[in-house]
C-alpha positions in Angstrom: 9.3 71.1 40.5 7.0 68.5 41.8 6.8 67.6 45.5 7.5 64.1 46.8 5.5 62.4 49.5 7.6 59.8 51.4 6.6 57.1 53.8 8.9 54.4 55.1 7.8 50.8 55.2 9.6 49.0 58.1 11.7 46.0 57.2 9.7 43.9 59.6 7.0 44.0 56.8 9.1 44.1 53.7 10.9 40.8 52.7 14.4 41.6 51.4 14.8 38.2 49.9 17.1 36.2 52.2 17.3 35.3 55.8 20.6 37.1 56.7 19.4 40.4 55.2 16.0 40.0 56.9 17.8 39.7 60.2 20.3 42.4 59.5 17.6 44.9 58.6 14.8 44.0 61.1 16.7 42.6 64.1 20.4 43.4 63.6 21.5 42.3 67.1 20.9 38.7 66.0 23.5 38.9 63.2 25.9 41.7 63.9 28.4 39.2 65.3 29.2 38.3 61.7 30.2 41.9 60.8 32.9 44.1 62.0 31.0 47.3 62.8 27.4 48.2 63.9 26.2 50.0 60.8 23.5 52.0 62.6 25.8 54.5 64.4 28.2 56.6 62.4 30.3 57.2 65.5 30.9 53.4 65.7 33.2 53.8 62.6 35.8 55.9 64.4 38.2 53.0 65.1 38.4 52.5 61.3 40.1 55.9 61.0 43.2 54.4 62.7 43.2 51.0 61.1 46.5 50.3 59.2 45.9 50.6 55.4 47.7 49.7 52.3 46.9 52.9 50.3 48.3 51.9 46.9 49.2 54.7 44.5 45.8 55.2 42.8 45.5 59.0 42.7 46.9 59.5 39.2 45.0 56.5 37.8 41.7 57.6 39.3 42.1 61.3 38.3 42.8 60.3 34.7 39.9 57.8 34.5 37.4 60.2 36.1 38.4 63.0 33.8 37.4 60.6 30.9 34.1 59.4 32.3 32.8 62.6 34.0 33.5 61.6 37.6 35.0 63.9 40.3 38.7 64.5 39.6 38.9 66.7 42.8 37.6 63.9 45.0 39.9 61.4 43.3 42.7 63.6 44.6 41.2 63.9 48.1 40.9 60.1 48.3 44.7 59.8 48.6 44.7 61.1 52.1 41.0 60.7 53.0 38.4 57.9 53.3 35.5 56.8 51.3 32.0 55.2 51.3 31.9 52.7 48.4 29.3 50.7 46.6 29.1 49.1 43.2 27.0 47.2 40.7 27.4 45.5 37.4 26.8 47.4 34.1 23.2 48.0 33.0 21.3 49.6 30.2 19.9 53.2 30.6 21.2 53.5 34.2 20.4 49.8 35.0 17.7 48.7 37.5 16.6 51.4 39.8 18.4 49.9 42.8 21.7 50.8 41.1 20.8 54.5 41.2 19.5 54.1 44.8 22.9 52.7 45.8 24.6 55.7 44.2 22.3 58.1 46.1 23.1 56.2 49.4 26.8 56.4 48.8 26.6 60.2 48.2 24.5 60.9 51.2 26.4 58.5 53.5 29.8 60.0 52.6 28.5 63.5 53.3 27.0 62.4 56.7 30.2 60.6 57.8 32.4 63.5 56.8 30.3 65.7 59.1 30.2 63.2 61.9 33.9 62.1 61.8 35.5 65.4 60.7 37.7 63.7 58.1 37.4 63.8 54.2 35.0 61.1 53.1 34.5 60.6 49.4 31.7 58.8 47.6 33.1 56.0 45.4 31.1 53.8 42.9 32.6 50.6 41.6 31.3 49.6 38.1 31.8 45.8 37.8 32.8 45.8 34.1 34.8 42.5 34.5 31.5 40.6 34.8 31.0 38.2 32.0 27.3 37.5 32.1 26.2 39.6 29.1 22.7 38.2 29.0 22.1 39.5 32.5 23.5 42.9 31.6 21.8 43.2 28.2 18.2 43.8 29.1 15.9 46.7 29.6 12.4 45.9 30.9 9.5 48.0 29.6 6.1 46.8 30.7 5.9 43.2 29.4 8.8 43.6 27.0 12.6 43.0 27.4 14.6 45.1 25.0 18.2 44.4 24.2 21.3 45.7 22.4 22.1 43.6 19.3 25.6 42.1 19.3 27.3 38.9 18.6 29.1 38.7 21.9 30.8 35.3 22.6 30.1 33.6 25.9 32.6 34.4 28.6 33.5 37.8 27.2 34.2 40.5 29.8 31.6 43.2 29.6 34.3 45.8 29.3 35.3 44.3 25.9 31.7 44.1 24.5 31.0 46.4 21.6 27.5 47.2 20.4 25.8 49.9 18.4 23.2 51.4 20.7 21.2 53.3 18.0 18.6 50.6 17.2 18.0 49.9 20.9 17.6 53.6 21.7 15.3 54.1 18.7 13.0 51.3 20.0 13.0 52.7 23.6 12.3 56.2 22.3 9.4 55.0 20.2 7.9 53.4 23.3 8.6 56.2 25.8 8.7 59.3 23.7 10.8 62.4 24.0 12.0 64.1 27.2 14.8 66.1 28.7 16.3 62.9 30.4 17.6 61.7 27.0 20.5 64.0 27.5 21.6 61.9 30.4 22.1 58.8 28.3 23.6 60.1 25.1 26.1 57.5 23.9 29.6 58.6 22.9 30.9 55.2 21.9 29.8 51.7 21.1 31.1 50.3 24.5 28.2 49.5 26.8 30.4 49.5 29.9 31.9 53.0 29.3 28.5 54.3 28.2 27.0 53.1 31.5 29.6 54.8 33.6 29.1 58.1 31.7 25.3 57.8 32.2 25.7 57.4 36.0 28.2 60.3 36.1 25.8 62.6 34.3 23.0 61.5 36.6 24.9 62.7 39.7 27.0 65.4 38.2 28.3 67.8 40.9 27.9 65.2 43.7 31.6 64.4 43.9 31.4 60.7 43.0 34.6 59.0 42.1 34.0 56.1 39.7 36.3 53.0 39.4 36.5 49.9 37.3 38.3 46.7 38.5 40.8 46.7 35.6 42.3 49.9 37.1 43.4 47.9 40.1 45.0 45.1 38.2 48.6 46.3 38.6 48.4 48.3 41.8 46.8 45.4 43.6 48.8 42.5 42.0 50.9 41.8 45.1 47.8 41.6 47.4 45.9 39.5 44.9 48.8 37.2 44.6 48.9 36.8 48.3 45.2 35.8 48.4 45.6 33.5 45.4 48.4 31.6 47.2 46.4 31.0 50.3 42.9 29.8 49.2 42.5 27.9 52.5 42.1 31.1 54.4 39.2 32.2 52.3 37.8 28.7 52.4 37.7 28.8 56.2 35.9 32.1 56.2 33.2 30.9 53.8 32.7 27.7 55.6 32.5 29.2 59.1 29.2 28.7 60.9 27.4 32.0 60.9 24.2 30.6 62.2 22.6 31.0 58.8 22.6 29.0 55.5 25.7 29.8 53.4 25.3 31.8 50.3 28.9 31.3 49.0 30.9 28.0 49.0 34.5 27.6 48.1 34.8 27.1 44.3 36.1 24.2 42.4 39.4 25.8 41.4 40.9 29.1 42.5 39.3 32.3 43.5 40.7 34.2 40.5 40.0 34.1 36.8 42.2 34.5 33.8 40.3 37.1 31.8 42.2 36.4 28.5 39.4 35.1 26.3 37.9 32.6 26.8 37.7 33.5 30.5 38.5 30.6 32.8 38.9 30.0 36.5 42.5 29.6 37.7 43.8 26.5 39.6 43.8 26.5 43.4 47.0 28.0 44.7 48.3 28.8 41.2 50.2 32.0 40.5 48.1 35.0 39.5 47.3 35.2 35.8 48.7 38.2 33.9 45.2 39.5 33.1 43.5 38.5 36.4 40.1 39.2 37.7 38.4 38.1 40.9 35.3 36.3 41.9 32.7 37.9 44.1 34.4 37.0 47.4 37.9 38.2 46.4 36.4 41.4 44.8 35.3 42.5 48.3 38.8 41.9 49.7 40.6 43.6 46.9 38.2 46.6 47.1 38.7 47.0 50.8 42.5 46.6 50.6 42.8 49.1 47.7 40.5 51.8 49.1 40.2 53.5 52.5 36.7 52.3 53.0 34.7 53.3 56.1 31.4 51.9 54.9 30.3 49.8 52.0 26.7 50.3 50.8 25.2 46.9 50.1 21.9 45.4 48.8 20.3 42.3 50.4 22.3 39.7 48.4 25.6 41.4 49.2 24.7 41.6 52.9 24.2 37.9 52.8 27.7 37.0 51.5 29.5 39.8 53.3 28.4 38.0 56.5 30.8 35.2 55.5 33.8 37.4 55.0 34.7 38.8 58.4 37.3 36.0 59.1 38.9 36.5 55.6 39.4 40.2 56.3 41.1 39.3 59.5 43.3 36.6 57.9 44.7 38.9 55.2 45.0 42.0 57.5 42.4 44.0 55.5 40.1 46.4 57.5 36.5 45.4 57.2 34.2 48.4 56.9 30.7 48.9 58.1 28.1 47.3 55.8 25.4 50.0 55.3 22.1 48.9 53.7 21.4 50.7 50.5 18.3 52.9 50.3 15.4 51.1 48.8 12.2 52.6 47.2 9.1 52.1 45.2 7.9 55.1 43.1 4.2 55.5 42.9 2.9 57.7 40.1 -0.6 59.3 40.3 -2.3 56.8 38.0 -1.1 53.9 40.3 -2.3 55.8 43.4 -5.7 56.3 41.8 -6.0 52.6 40.9 -5.2 51.6 44.5 -7.7 54.0 45.9 -10.5 52.8 43.6 -9.7 49.2 44.5 -9.5 49.9 48.2 -6.0 48.4 48.3 -3.3 50.0 50.5 -0.2 50.9 48.5 2.2 49.5 51.2 0.3 46.2 51.0 0.9 46.0 47.3 4.6 46.9 47.7 5.0 44.2 50.4 3.7 41.5 48.1 -0.1 41.3 48.0 -0.7 39.2 44.9 -4.5 38.9 44.6 -7.3 41.4 44.5 -9.6 40.8 47.5 -12.7 38.9 46.3 -16.0 40.9 46.6 -18.5 38.9 48.5 -22.1 37.8 47.8 -23.1 39.6 44.7 -24.8 43.0 44.4 -26.8 43.9 47.6 -29.3 46.0 45.6 -30.0 43.1 43.2 -30.6 40.9 46.2 -33.2 43.3 47.6 -34.9 43.5 44.2 -35.1 39.7 44.0 -36.6 39.7 47.5 -39.4 42.0 46.3 -39.8 39.8 43.2 -40.2 36.8 45.4 -42.8 38.5 47.5 -44.7 39.5 44.3 -44.6 35.8 43.2 -46.0 34.8 46.6 -48.9 37.1 46.1 -49.6 35.6 42.7 -49.4 32.1 44.1 -51.8 33.0 46.9 -54.3 34.4 44.3 -54.1 31.1 42.3 -54.7 29.1 45.5 -57.7 31.2 46.4 -56.2 32.3 49.7 -55.9 36.0 48.7 -59.0 38.1 49.4 -59.4 40.7 46.6 -62.4 42.9 45.7 -64.7 41.8 42.9 -63.4 42.2 39.3 -59.8 43.1 40.4 -58.1 39.7 40.1 -57.1 40.0 36.4 -55.5 43.5 36.6 -53.8 42.4 39.9 -52.4 39.2 38.4 -51.2 41.1 35.3 -49.6 44.0 37.2 -47.9 41.9 39.9 -46.6 39.4 37.3 -45.1 42.3 35.3 -43.6 43.7 38.5 -42.0 40.4 39.3 -40.5 40.1 35.8 -39.3 43.7 35.8 -37.7 43.3 39.2 -35.9 40.1 38.2 -34.7 41.7 34.9 -33.4 44.8 36.8 -31.6 42.6 39.4 -30.0 40.7 36.5 -28.8 43.9 34.9 -27.3 45.0 38.2 -25.5 41.7 38.6 -24.1 41.9 35.1 -22.9 45.5 35.7 -21.2 44.3 38.9 -19.4 41.5 37.1 -18.3 43.9 34.4 -17.0 46.3 37.2 -15.2 43.4 38.8 -13.5 42.7 35.4 -12.4 46.3 35.3 -11.2 45.9 38.8 -9.0 42.9 37.9 -7.6 44.9 35.0 -6.9 47.8 37.3 -5.2 45.5 39.9 -3.1 44.0 37.2 -2.0 47.5 36.0 -1.2 48.4 39.7 0.9 45.3 40.1 2.7 46.0 36.9 3.5 49.5 38.1 4.6 48.6 41.7 5.7 44.9 41.5 6.6 44.3 37.8 7.2 40.6 37.0 6.3 39.8 40.6 9.4 41.5 41.9 10.0 44.8 43.8 9.9 47.6 41.3 13.5 48.6 42.0 14.9 45.2 40.9 13.3 45.3 37.5 12.5 48.8 36.3 15.1 51.5 35.6 14.8 55.0 37.0 15.1 56.3 33.4 11.4 56.1 32.4 10.5 58.1 35.5 13.1 60.7 34.7 11.5 61.0 31.2 8.0 61.5 32.6 8.9 63.7 35.6 12.1 65.4 34.5 15.8 64.8 35.3 15.5 66.8 38.4 13.6 63.9 40.0 17.0 62.2 40.6 18.2 65.1 42.7 14.9 65.2 44.6 15.2 61.5 45.4 18.8 61.8 46.5 17.9 64.8 48.7 14.9 63.0 50.2 16.6 59.7 51.0 18.4 59.3 54.4 21.0 56.5 54.6 20.3 56.1 58.3 16.5 55.8 57.8 16.3 52.0 57.7 13.1 51.1 55.8 11.7 50.8 52.3 10.6 54.1 50.9 7.2 54.5 49.4 7.5 57.6 47.2 4.3 59.2 45.8 5.2 61.4 42.8 
């Protein structure tokens, strides 16, 4: 088993992508007023243990569902009387972008830590957003400069849970590009449903870690009354979204209601209208439904989620829903040996690349050895000129061999200096290629690695055990961006 070398880049250097998340991660005191709990101290969550909770009857539903997808049936049972750390993400191909798996690792580790600190059962829960309807965003797998897809004739507005696609051609294309490896066993499809395939893949990745998986359709009936109450009072949510938080607003009240009728074609409901039979929620209501349905102590969020959660404190209070701590997800960039060698040869610091250095530093002034040779050539030329002007005193009969030899030296020195300059230019070209390769590895498509690249290719190259190593190495209360040298 390979060893991992971890360093943590402070969030004062790494830009998470929005002003609220930047403040929350780098100087939290400036923004914690918009959240219910200080995420940095597990003991600050103790008051949440006594908060009144709905606790709808989900135990049987979750046990049955997790038995189907490979999640923890035992922890689905424990959740009935315990608490949880929750996170979630939309469906993705072959585990989705790496940050999806880092969220999963954070949930597992944070649940374990809080159970130890608070002495109550705390279960890791992962919400798979299969009611999302943006198939184009889900249906992509980035591989170097290519974007591979599942082939399907999905109509616009179709819930991802209802999409069907044969994964065989897509998998054959990925396998041709990446080759064989033990990690293929993690993503073996059992059906032509991308949403269910994705849940099974995540469950296999963290098998034995006690994760309870959930999809929103499971809550449709148990949470119908709560959802109806929210649908009937859109003004309460409007007020929360429009409250001045001191930052630019990420979410605004929608034109129409906060719920969708998921009967194809999917459409947004009218404001204040009764709840559709097959209802689904928009992003703001999803948070409220999740926190009302589950006994959440902490929600693991990425930068975008931190941004819009900062607008929802008042909504939680208005509807009597306990607002959990918002715990930043672990973030990481994986550095393979080839990328580390490229950075060393270029003299570029890995953390600078991860933080967004976009250009290779320009070498200055040409080759210094070539400059020295040209100086010698110029001195030889000055000797020849002095001879022609009659100001150079030479012994008799030596002027011709002197002129011939010095002229040849001047030409040879100039020729050698030119060769050195050409070699340096060629080397700089290689440097540019090496820098491009380094950027492709660490900031593909100009984005942080975790937002674009799946963990799956790394698992193929380094073995499935890499997932367990990363999970064990990450600390949910170490707040920085991990630089992981493999």
